[in-house]
C-alpha positions as CSV (number, residue, x, y, z in Angstrom):
1,M,14.6,17.7,15.0
2,G,13.3,21.4,15.2
3,F,12.5,23.6,12.0
4,R,11.8,26.8,12.9
5,C,10.4,29.5,10.4
6,G,10.6,32.7,11.4
7,I,7.5,34.8,10.4
8,V,8.4,38.8,9.9
9,G,7.2,41.8,8.1
10,L,6.7,45.8,8.8
11,P,3.5,46.5,11.1
12,N,0.1,46.2,9.4
13,V,1.1,43.9,6.6
14,G,-1.3,41.1,8.0
15,K,1.7,39.1,9.5
16,S,0.1,38.7,13.0
17,T,-3.4,37.7,11.3
18,L,-2.0,35.3,9.2
19,F,0.2,33.8,12.3
20,N,-2.9,33.9,14.2
21,A,-4.8,31.6,11.7
22,L,-2.0,29.3,11.2
23,T,-2.8,28.9,14.9
24,E,-6.7,28.2,15.0
25,T,-6.7,26.5,11.6
26,Q,-4.5,24.1,13.1
27,A,-6.4,23.8,16.0
28,A,-9.7,23.2,14.5
29,Q,-7.8,20.3,12.4
30,A,-6.3,18.5,15.1
31,A,-7.0,15.2,13.9
32,N,-4.5,15.2,11.0
33,Y,-2.1,18.0,11.4
34,P,-2.1,19.2,15.2
35,F,-1.1,22.8,16.2
36,C,0.3,23.3,19.8
37,T,1.8,26.2,21.5
38,I,5.3,25.8,22.6
39,E,5.7,29.6,23.7
40,P,3.3,32.6,23.5
41,N,4.6,33.0,20.0
42,V,5.8,30.2,18.8
43,G,3.1,27.5,16.9
44,Q,3.8,24.0,15.9
45,V,1.9,22.5,12.8
46,G,1.9,19.7,11.0
47,V,2.8,19.7,7.5
48,P,0.1,18.8,4.7
49,D,0.9,15.6,3.3
50,P,-1.9,13.3,1.2
51,R,0.7,10.4,1.2
52,L,0.4,10.1,4.9
53,D,-3.2,9.5,4.7
54,K,-3.1,7.1,1.8
55,L,-0.9,4.9,3.9
56,A,-2.8,5.1,7.0
57,A,-5.5,4.0,5.1
58,I,-3.8,0.8,3.3
59,A,-2.2,-0.2,6.5
60,G,-5.1,0.5,8.8
61,S,-3.5,2.6,11.4
62,A,-5.3,4.1,14.3
63,K,-3.3,7.1,14.6
64,I,-1.7,9.8,12.0
65,I,1.1,12.1,13.0
66,P,2.4,14.1,10.4
67,T,6.0,15.6,10.3
68,Q,6.0,19.3,11.7
69,L,7.7,22.7,11.5
70,S,7.7,25.7,14.2
71,F,6.7,28.7,13.5
72,V,7.6,32.2,15.2
73,D,5.7,35.5,15.1
74,I,8.5,37.8,15.2
75,A,7.7,41.3,16.7
76,G,7.3,43.9,13.9
77,L,10.8,46.0,12.8
78,V,11.4,49.3,11.9
79,R,14.1,51.3,10.5
80,G,17.3,51.3,12.8
81,A,16.5,47.7,13.9
82,S,20.3,47.3,13.3
83,K,20.9,50.5,15.6
84,G,18.3,48.9,18.1
85,E,15.6,51.4,17.3
86,G,12.5,49.8,18.7
87,L,12.6,46.2,19.7
88,G,15.6,45.8,16.9
89,N,17.9,44.0,19.1
90,Q,15.2,41.5,20.2
91,F,14.0,41.1,16.2
92,L,18.1,40.5,15.2
93,G,18.0,37.9,18.3
94,N,15.0,36.0,17.1
95,I,15.6,35.7,13.7
96,R,19.2,34.5,14.6
97,E,17.4,31.4,15.9
98,V,15.2,30.5,13.1
99,D,16.2,28.5,10.1
100,A,14.4,30.4,7.5
101,I,12.6,33.5,7.1
102,V,8.4,34.2,5.8
103,H,8.6,37.6,5.1
104,V,4.8,38.8,4.8
105,L,4.6,41.6,2.1
106,R,1.5,43.9,2.1
107,C,-0.1,43.3,-1.5
108,F,-3.2,44.9,-1.4
109,E,-4.8,48.9,-0.9
110,N,-6.7,49.7,1.6
111,D,-7.7,53.3,3.4
112,D,-8.8,52.1,6.7
113,I,-5.4,49.7,7.1
114,Q,-2.7,52.6,8.0
115,H,1.0,51.6,6.1
116,V,4.1,52.3,8.3
117,E,5.1,54.2,5.3
118,N,2.1,55.5,4.4
119,K,2.1,53.8,0.6
120,V,1.8,50.0,-0.4
121,D,4.9,49.2,-2.0
122,P,6.1,45.5,-1.1
123,I,9.6,45.8,-2.9
124,A,10.2,48.9,-0.6
125,D,8.9,46.7,2.1
126,A,11.3,43.7,1.7
127,E,14.3,46.2,1.3
128,T,13.5,47.6,4.5
129,V,13.5,44.4,6.5
130,E,16.9,43.2,4.5
131,T,18.6,46.5,4.9
132,E,18.5,46.1,8.6
133,L,19.7,42.3,8.2
134,L,22.4,43.3,5.8
135,L,23.8,46.1,8.0
136,A,23.9,43.6,11.0
137,D,25.7,41.3,8.8
138,L,28.1,44.1,7.6
139,E,29.0,45.1,11.1
140,S,29.8,41.5,12.0
141,L,31.7,40.8,9.1
142,E,33.9,43.9,8.9
143,K,35.2,42.7,12.4
144,R,35.6,39.2,11.7
145,V,36.8,39.2,7.9
146,P,40.3,41.0,9.1
147,A,40.6,39.2,12.2
148,A,40.6,36.1,10.4
149,Q,43.2,37.4,7.6
150,K,45.9,38.4,10.1
151,K,46.0,35.2,11.7
152,A,45.5,33.6,8.5
153,T,48.9,35.0,7.6
154,G,50.4,33.1,10.6
155,G,49.6,30.0,8.9
156,D,46.2,29.5,10.8
157,K,44.4,26.9,8.3
158,E,41.0,27.5,9.8
159,A,41.3,31.3,9.7
160,K,42.2,31.0,6.0
161,I,39.1,29.2,5.2
162,A,37.3,31.5,6.9
163,A,39.3,34.9,5.2
164,S,38.0,33.4,2.1
165,V,34.7,32.1,2.6
166,L,33.6,34.9,4.8
167,G,35.2,37.3,2.6
168,Q,33.6,36.5,0.0
169,A,30.4,37.2,2.0
170,L,31.7,40.4,3.5
171,E,31.6,41.7,-0.6
172,L,28.5,40.5,-1.5
173,L,27.2,42.5,1.3
174,R,29.0,45.5,0.1
175,E,27.0,45.3,-3.2
176,G,23.9,45.2,-0.9
177,K,23.4,41.7,-1.8
178,P,22.4,38.9,0.8
179,A,25.2,36.5,2.1
180,R,23.0,33.7,0.9
181,L,24.3,34.2,-2.4
182,T,27.8,33.3,-1.3
183,E,29.4,29.9,-2.3
184,P,31.1,28.0,-0.7
185,R,33.7,25.6,-2.6
186,D,33.9,23.0,0.1
187,D,32.4,21.1,3.1
188,E,34.9,23.0,5.3
189,E,34.1,26.3,3.8
190,A,30.5,25.2,3.9
191,R,30.6,24.6,7.8
192,I,32.4,28.3,8.6
193,F,30.4,29.8,6.7
194,A,27.3,28.2,8.5
195,Q,29.3,28.6,12.1
196,A,29.0,32.7,11.1
197,Q,24.8,32.8,11.6
198,L,24.9,35.4,9.5
199,L,21.1,36.7,9.5
200,T,20.9,37.5,5.3
201,A,22.4,33.8,4.7
202,K,18.7,32.1,5.5
203,P,16.6,31.0,3.1
204,V,13.6,33.7,2.6
205,L,10.2,33.1,1.3
206,Y,7.8,36.0,0.3
207,V,4.3,35.5,1.1
208,C,2.4,37.9,-0.9
209,N,-0.9,39.0,1.1
210,V,-3.0,39.9,-1.0
211,E,-6.7,41.3,-1.1
212,E,-9.6,38.2,-1.7
213,E,-10.1,38.6,-5.3
214,S,-6.7,38.5,-6.1
215,A,-6.3,34.8,-4.0
216,A,-6.5,32.6,-7.2
217,E,-4.3,34.8,-9.4
218,G,-2.1,37.3,-7.5
219,N,-2.3,41.4,-8.6
220,E,0.3,43.9,-10.0
221,F,1.9,43.9,-6.4
222,S,2.4,40.2,-6.1
223,K,3.9,39.8,-10.0
224,R,6.6,42.0,-8.6
225,V,7.6,40.2,-5.7
226,F,7.7,36.9,-7.6
227,E,9.9,38.4,-9.7
228,K,12.4,39.5,-7.0
229,A,12.1,36.2,-5.8
230,A,13.5,35.0,-9.2
231,A,16.1,37.2,-9.0
232,E,17.0,36.2,-5.8
233,N,17.2,32.5,-5.9
234,A,14.2,33.1,-2.9
235,T,10.3,31.4,-2.5
236,A,7.2,33.6,-3.2
237,V,3.7,32.4,-2.7
238,I,0.4,34.2,-2.8
239,V,-1.8,34.3,0.2
240,S,-5.0,36.4,1.8
241,A,-4.6,36.7,5.1
242,A,-9.0,38.1,4.8
243,I,-9.4,34.6,3.5
244,E,-7.4,32.4,6.3
245,A,-9.0,34.1,8.9
246,E,-12.5,33.3,7.5
247,L,-11.5,29.6,7.3
248,V,-10.9,29.9,10.9
249,G,-13.5,27.6,12.8
250,M,-15.5,26.0,9.5
251,D,-15.5,21.7,9.4
252,S,-14.2,20.4,6.0
253,E,-16.7,20.4,4.1
254,D,-17.5,24.2,4.8
255,R,-13.9,24.6,4.1
256,M,-13.8,23.2,0.8
257,V,-16.8,24.9,-1.0
258,F,-15.7,28.2,0.6
259,L,-12.3,27.4,-1.5
260,E,-13.7,26.2,-4.4
261,E,-15.9,29.7,-4.7
262,M,-12.7,31.9,-4.5
263,G,-10.7,29.5,-7.0
264,L,-8.5,28.2,-4.9
265,H,-7.6,23.9,-4.7
266,E,-6.5,24.4,-0.8
267,T,-5.3,26.8,2.0
268,G,-2.8,29.6,1.6
269,L,-1.5,28.5,4.7
270,A,-1.0,25.0,3.5
271,R,1.1,26.3,1.1
272,I,3.2,28.1,3.2
273,I,3.8,25.1,5.2
274,R,4.6,23.4,2.3
275,A,6.8,25.9,1.0
276,G,8.7,26.7,4.2
277,Y,9.4,22.4,4.3
278,E,11.4,22.8,0.8
279,L,12.7,26.1,1.6
280,L,14.9,24.3,4.6
281,D,15.8,21.7,1.7
282,L,14.0,19.0,3.8
283,L,12.4,15.4,2.8
284,T,9.7,13.2,4.4
285,F,9.9,9.5,5.2
286,F,7.2,7.2,7.0
287,T,7.2,4.6,9.3
288,V,3.5,2.7,9.2
289,G,2.1,0.0,10.9
290,P,-1.4,-1.0,12.6
291,K,-1.0,1.5,15.9
292,E,0.4,4.3,13.9
293,A,1.1,6.0,10.3
294,R,4.2,9.1,11.1
295,A,6.1,11.2,8.5
296,W,9.3,11.9,9.8
297,T,11.7,14.7,8.6
298,V,15.4,14.6,7.8
299,H,17.9,16.8,5.5
300,K,18.2,15.7,1.9
301,G,20.9,13.8,1.6
302,A,20.8,12.0,4.9
303,K,21.9,8.5,5.1
304,A,19.6,5.4,6.7
305,P,21.4,5.6,10.5
306,E,20.3,9.6,10.5
307,A,17.3,8.7,9.9
308,A,16.4,6.2,12.7
309,G,18.2,8.6,15.1
310,E,15.3,10.6,14.2
311,I,13.2,8.0,15.8
312,H,15.4,7.4,18.5
313,S,19.5,8.0,19.4
314,D,19.2,4.3,20.1
315,M,18.1,3.4,16.4
316,Q,21.0,5.3,15.2
317,R,23.7,4.0,17.4
318,G,23.1,0.4,17.0
319,F,21.7,0.9,13.2
320,I,21.9,-2.8,11.7
321,R,19.9,-2.2,8.6
322,A,16.6,-0.1,6.9
323,E,13.8,-2.5,5.3
324,T,12.9,0.0,2.7
325,I,10.0,-0.1,0.4
326,A,9.4,3.0,-2.3
327,Y,5.8,5.0,-1.5
328,D,4.7,4.2,-4.8
329,D,5.7,0.5,-4.4
330,F,3.7,0.0,-1.1
331,V,0.8,2.2,-2.4
332,T,0.6,0.1,-5.8
333,L,1.1,-2.9,-4.0
334,G,-1.5,-2.8,-1.0
335,G,1.1,-2.4,2.0
336,E,3.8,-4.0,3.2
337,S,3.6,-8.2,2.2
338,G,2.3,-7.4,-1.2
339,A,6.0,-5.2,-1.6
340,K,7.9,-8.0,0.1
341,E,6.1,-11.0,-2.2
342,A,6.9,-8.2,-5.3
343,G,10.8,-8.0,-4.5
344,K,10.3,-4.4,-3.6
345,L,11.4,-5.0,0.0
346,R,15.1,-3.6,-0.3
347,Q,17.6,-4.3,3.1
348,E,19.5,-1.3,3.1
349,G,22.7,-0.6,4.8
350,K,24.4,2.6,6.3
351,E,25.5,4.5,3.2
352,Y,21.7,4.4,2.1
353,V,20.7,7.9,1.1
354,V,17.3,8.4,1.8
355,H,15.0,9.4,-1.0
356,D,11.5,11.2,-0.1
357,G,8.2,9.0,0.7
358,D,10.5,6.0,1.4
359,V,8.5,3.9,3.8
360,M,11.1,2.7,6.6
361,H,11.5,0.2,9.5
362,F,15.0,0.0,11.0
363,K,16.5,-2.7,12.4
364,F,18.8,-2.0,15.4
365,N,20.7,-3.7,18.6
366,V,22.5,-1.6,21.5
């Protein structure tokens, strides 16, 4: 399952610096969190998870393989993108292909780095990008909703559902609000809403790019961004692209010393990766053995056969049961044999809903 986060932002906000630091840092940490280039502007990175290291140590695993996310460095946007200005059409097309938007906002003053609007205002920057996405969605729905309403009057059941849920989205857009605030009433409405592929329906993570001195606590600019995120059910994190660039090439010991000096416990990039993972409403389960300890990703609410399918489609097709141990039990009881002796290894069937941290072994037959 490939999950893609698109990194967007106006020119000169630090977007590419962050993407480059992300790629370089991940390459430097190849032992635990590998990075590989899929396309020139796409990087696949491991999701930091200390639980995986602990499981591997208990099981004596030879290899550690984290679960991964893809980050896409999307070309900088200018006003008029929804009408094809600049790289507008390419920008909107790239956004349509990602699962979530990581929106980098400039939250620092620096006379040597010119801002495209000649002022530092992260809220205005966010609104510039959002307006272009909103206009593109508005243009799409103002054609689709009347067509669905017309079909609905003829008794078309699916058109009636589409007219309802997309009509709700259209009203939000006309009020200047993102389509992600739409509330589908049932699974059918949710399915049709998802099929519409609206740009403003995608979950958003705001990344506040601050100066080095503000990396730990943020500043007045980032405070305003966090307020905006809270108001629209989005997420925000604080990062200093300058610090992340300095960390590139350092070994892990020097990196930790440097971070401590800056009053930080982890890299900003680790926060971005983890926040992106949470933004997509994902959870992690593990497979553990002497050859490897590996993290896998499924959506929250996934059942055991779906988790098995992440490993191999045959496992899902021929699923029999899942031998499951909760992460805390695996660690506390010293591994699989200890959990088994304590009666903490469970036999779960097709209806079992996977929990974050489950250590699983699948039985299947095809």
